[in-house]
C-alpha positions as protocol buffer text, in pm:
chain_id: "A"
residue {
  index: 1
  type: MET
  ca { x: 11395 y: 9731 z: 8766 }
}
residue {
  index: 2
  type: PRO
  ca { x: 11217 y: 10065 z: 8832 }
}
residue {
  index: 3
  type: LEU
  ca { x: 11011 y: 10236 z: 8576 }
}
residue {
  index: 4
  type: THR
  ca { x: 11132 y: 10513 z: 8369 }
}
residue {
  index: 5
  type: ALA
  ca { x: 10955 y: 10775 z: 8157 }
}
residue {
  index: 6
  type: THR
  ca { x: 10940 y: 11138 z: 8083 }
}
residue {
  index: 7
  type: GLN
  ca { x: 10588 y: 11182 z: 8136 }
}
residue {
  index: 8
  type: ILE
  ca { x: 10303 y: 10954 z: 8207 }
}
residue {
  index: 9
  type: THR
  ca { x: 9938 y: 11037 z: 8177 }
}
residue {
  index: 10
  type: ILE
  ca { x: 9685 y: 10843 z: 8375 }
}
residue {
  index: 11
  type: ASN
  ca { x: 9317 y: 10844 z: 8307 }
}
residue {
  index: 12
  type: LEU
  ca { x: 9098 y: 10811 z: 8608 }
}
residue {
  index: 13
  type: ALA
  ca { x: 8755 y: 10819 z: 8438 }
}
residue {
  index: 14
  type: ASN
  ca { x: 8529 y: 10607 z: 8617 }
}
residue {
  index: 15
  type: CYS
  ca { x: 8715 y: 10560 z: 8908 }
}
residue {
  index: 16
  type: THR
  ca { x: 8518 y: 10685 z: 9221 }
}
residue {
  index: 17
  type: ASN
  ca { x: 8708 y: 10534 z: 9521 }
}
residue {
  index: 18
  type: GLU
  ca { x: 9050 y: 10460 z: 9662 }
}
residue {
  index: 19
  type: ARG
  ca { x: 9075 y: 10122 z: 9522 }
}
residue {
  index: 20
  type: GLU
  ca { x: 8955 y: 10198 z: 9161 }
}
residue {
  index: 21
  type: VAL
  ca { x: 9214 y: 10483 z: 9167 }
}
residue {
  index: 22
  type: LEU
  ca { x: 9489 y: 10257 z: 9287 }
}
residue {
  index: 23
  type: ILE
  ca { x: 9421 y: 9981 z: 9076 }
}
residue {
  index: 24
  type: VAL
  ca { x: 9443 y: 10197 z: 8761 }
}
residue {
  index: 25
  type: ILE
  ca { x: 9744 y: 10382 z: 8888 }
}
residue {
  index: 26
  type: GLY
  ca { x: 9906 y: 10041 z: 8959 }
}
residue {
  index: 27
  type: GLN
  ca { x: 9840 y: 9922 z: 8606 }
}
residue {
  index: 28
  type: CYS
  ca { x: 9970 y: 10240 z: 8428 }
}
residue {
  index: 29
  type: LEU
  ca { x: 10285 y: 10235 z: 8651 }
}
residue {
  index: 30
  type: ASN
  ca { x: 10327 y: 9869 z: 8635 }
}
residue {
  index: 31
  type: PHE
  ca { x: 10346 y: 9816 z: 9018 }
}
residue {
  index: 32
  type: ARG
  ca { x: 10322 y: 9454 z: 8979 }
}
residue {
  index: 33
  type: GLY
  ca { x: 10625 y: 9294 z: 9177 }
}
residue {
  index: 34
  type: LEU
  ca { x: 10810 y: 9667 z: 9144 }
}
residue {
  index: 35
  type: LEU
  ca { x: 10916 y: 9633 z: 9509 }
}
residue {
  index: 36
  type: GLY
  ca { x: 11098 y: 9312 z: 9437 }
}
residue {
  index: 37
  type: ILE
  ca { x: 10878 y: 9111 z: 9674 }
}
residue {
  index: 38
  type: ASP
  ca { x: 10852 y: 8736 z: 9616 }
}
residue {
  index: 39
  type: GLU
  ca { x: 10494 y: 8678 z: 9480 }
}
residue {
  index: 40
  type: THR
  ca { x: 10522 y: 8308 z: 9538 }
}
residue {
  index: 41
  type: ALA
  ca { x: 10575 y: 8351 z: 9924 }
}
residue {
  index: 42
  type: GLU
  ca { x: 10287 y: 8242 z: 10123 }
}
residue {
  index: 43
  type: ALA
  ca { x: 10266 y: 8505 z: 10400 }
}
residue {
  index: 44
  type: ASN
  ca { x: 10003 y: 8507 z: 10655 }
}
residue {
  index: 45
  type: THR
  ca { x: 9856 y: 8154 z: 10548 }
}
residue {
  index: 46
  type: ASP
  ca { x: 9826 y: 8023 z: 10897 }
}
residue {
  index: 47
  type: PRO
  ca { x: 9471 y: 8133 z: 11030 }
}
residue {
  index: 48
  type: GLU
  ca { x: 9633 y: 8191 z: 11371 }
}
residue {
  index: 49
  type: LEU
  ca { x: 9863 y: 8450 z: 11226 }
}
residue {
  index: 50
  type: ARG
  ca { x: 9617 y: 8632 z: 11023 }
}
residue {
  index: 51
  type: ASP
  ca { x: 9500 y: 8929 z: 11205 }
}
residue {
  index: 52
  type: SER
  ca { x: 9176 y: 9038 z: 11032 }
}
residue {
  index: 53
  type: GLN
  ca { x: 8976 y: 9016 z: 10736 }
}
residue {
  index: 54
  type: GLU
  ca { x: 9164 y: 9314 z: 10589 }
}
residue {
  index: 55
  type: ASP
  ca { x: 9468 y: 9109 z: 10577 }
}
residue {
  index: 56
  type: GLU
  ca { x: 9286 y: 8839 z: 10372 }
}
residue {
  index: 57
  type: GLU
  ca { x: 9180 y: 9134 z: 10134 }
}
residue {
  index: 58
  type: GLU
  ca { x: 9541 y: 9262 z: 10104 }
}
residue {
  index: 59
  type: GLU
  ca { x: 9685 y: 8904 z: 10026 }
}
residue {
  index: 60
  type: LYS
  ca { x: 9408 y: 8860 z: 9744 }
}
residue {
  index: 61
  type: ASP
  ca { x: 9510 y: 9205 z: 9603 }
}
residue {
  index: 62
  type: PHE
  ca { x: 9844 y: 9115 z: 9622 }
}
residue {
  index: 63
  type: GLU
  ca { x: 9775 y: 8791 z: 9442 }
}
residue {
  index: 64
  type: LYS
  ca { x: 9579 y: 8956 z: 9174 }
}
residue {
  index: 65
  type: TYR
  ca { x: 9753 y: 9284 z: 9123 }
}
residue {
  index: 66
  type: GLY
  ca { x: 10111 y: 9208 z: 9249 }
}
residue {
  index: 67
  type: TRP
  ca { x: 10105 y: 9488 z: 9521 }
}
residue {
  index: 68
  type: GLY
  ca { x: 9902 y: 9578 z: 9815 }
}
residue {
  index: 69
  type: VAL
  ca { x: 9657 y: 9838 z: 9654 }
}
residue {
  index: 70
  type: ASN
  ca { x: 9649 y: 10058 z: 9957 }
}
residue {
  index: 71
  type: TRP
  ca { x: 9785 y: 10398 z: 10033 }
}
residue {
  index: 72
  type: ASP
  ca { x: 10111 y: 10270 z: 10224 }
}
residue {
  index: 73
  type: ALA
  ca { x: 10179 y: 10046 z: 9922 }
}
residue {
  index: 74
  type: PHE
  ca { x: 10111 y: 10335 z: 9679 }
}
residue {
  index: 75
  type: HIS
  ca { x: 10356 y: 10529 z: 9866 }
}
residue {
  index: 76
  type: ASP
  ca { x: 10612 y: 10280 z: 9862 }
}
residue {
  index: 77
  type: CYS
  ca { x: 10585 y: 10207 z: 9485 }
}
residue {
  index: 78
  type: LEU
  ca { x: 10603 y: 10572 z: 9396 }
}
residue {
  index: 79
  type: ALA
  ca { x: 10945 y: 10553 z: 9542 }
}
residue {
  index: 80
  type: CYS
  ca { x: 11056 y: 10301 z: 9248 }
}
residue {
  index: 81
  type: VAL
  ca { x: 10910 y: 10543 z: 8979 }
}
residue {
  index: 82
  type: LYS
  ca { x: 11236 y: 10701 z: 8846 }
}
residue {
  index: 83
  type: GLY
  ca { x: 11347 y: 10927 z: 8570 }
}
residue {
  index: 84
  type: CYS
  ca { x: 10957 y: 11032 z: 8528 }
}
residue {
  index: 85
  type: ASN
  ca { x: 10948 y: 11409 z: 8486 }
}
residue {
  index: 86
  type: LYS
  ca { x: 10562 y: 11432 z: 8549 }
}
residue {
  index: 87
  type: LEU
  ca { x: 10257 y: 11220 z: 8633 }
}
residue {
  index: 88
  type: CYS
  ca { x: 9943 y: 11373 z: 8486 }
}
residue {
  index: 89
  type: PHE
  ca { x: 9629 y: 11269 z: 8609 }
}
residue {
  index: 90
  type: GLU
  ca { x: 9297 y: 11329 z: 8379 }
}
residue {
  index: 91
  type: ASN
  ca { x: 8947 y: 11288 z: 8496 }
}
residue {
  index: 92
  type: TRP
  ca { x: 8996 y: 11278 z: 8872 }
}
residue {
  index: 93
  type: GLN
  ca { x: 8698 y: 11499 z: 8960 }
}
residue {
  index: 94
  type: ALA
  ca { x: 8456 y: 11220 z: 9016 }
}
residue {
  index: 95
  type: PHE
  ca { x: 8687 y: 11054 z: 9290 }
}
residue {
  index: 96
  type: LYS
  ca { x: 8736 y: 11414 z: 9445 }
}
residue {
  index: 97
  type: ASP
  ca { x: 8354 y: 11450 z: 9470 }
}
residue {
  index: 98
  type: LYS
  ca { x: 8275 y: 11101 z: 9606 }
}
residue {
  index: 99
  type: GLU
  ca { x: 8567 y: 11055 z: 9843 }
}
residue {
  index: 100
  type: PRO
  ca { x: 8728 y: 11387 z: 9937 }
}
residue {
  index: 101
  type: ASP
  ca { x: 8905 y: 11258 z: 10227 }
}
residue {
  index: 102
  type: ASP
  ca { x: 9090 y: 10979 z: 10003 }
}
residue {
  index: 103
  type: PHE
  ca { x: 9154 y: 11241 z: 9742 }
}
residue {
  index: 104
  type: GLN
  ca { x: 9332 y: 11439 z: 10015 }
}
residue {
  index: 105
  type: ILE
  ca { x: 9541 y: 11149 z: 10088 }
}
residue {
  index: 106
  type: PHE
  ca { x: 9618 y: 11073 z: 9722 }
}
residue {
  index: 107
  type: THR
  ca { x: 9729 y: 11421 z: 9663 }
}
residue {
  index: 108
  type: GLU
  ca { x: 9954 y: 11432 z: 10004 }
}
residue {
  index: 109
  type: ILE
  ca { x: 10107 y: 11114 z: 9901 }
}
residue {
  index: 110
  type: LEU
  ca { x: 10194 y: 11255 z: 9537 }
}
residue {
  index: 111
  type: THR
  ca { x: 10327 y: 11581 z: 9702 }
}
residue {
  index: 112
  type: GLY
  ca { x: 10563 y: 11367 z: 9942 }
}
residue {
  index: 113
  type: SER
  ca { x: 10689 y: 11161 z: 9673 }
}
residue {
  index: 114
  type: GLY
  ca { x: 10909 y: 11429 z: 9503 }
}
residue {
  index: 115
  type: LEU
  ca { x: 10749 y: 11363 z: 9180 }
}
residue {
  index: 116
  type: GLN
  ca { x: 10616 y: 11620 z: 8968 }
}
residue {
  index: 117
  type: TYR
  ca { x: 10217 y: 11583 z: 8902 }
}
residue {
  index: 118
  type: VAL
  ca { x: 9953 y: 11771 z: 8749 }
}
residue {
  index: 119
  type: LEU
  ca { x: 9570 y: 11740 z: 8771 }
}
residue {
  index: 120
  type: LYS
  ca { x: 9411 y: 11817 z: 8429 }
}
């Protein structure tokens, strides 16, 4: 069931990188299982099918957080946020200062999502 709300404020205090930002957003927007993916499925458990250590990290994230915790998964999960008039992000400056390229990706995904957002 998609998350519905009028306005959601997300505090990014102490978030200085992509992973920290995405974990906080995922928790605030309840991304766990939002895409309807079977969390009990054992994807890529065969070592011969595993492409890289990155696949292992993504699998661990999915087990722990219920979603991929990466920009692609963030984009996909935002598509499931319905009825939200605005996302308000507070205390985002440290993230922008430490990771300007990731901050640009973040704002591009938000802009492309069709959701209104504001950086306070």
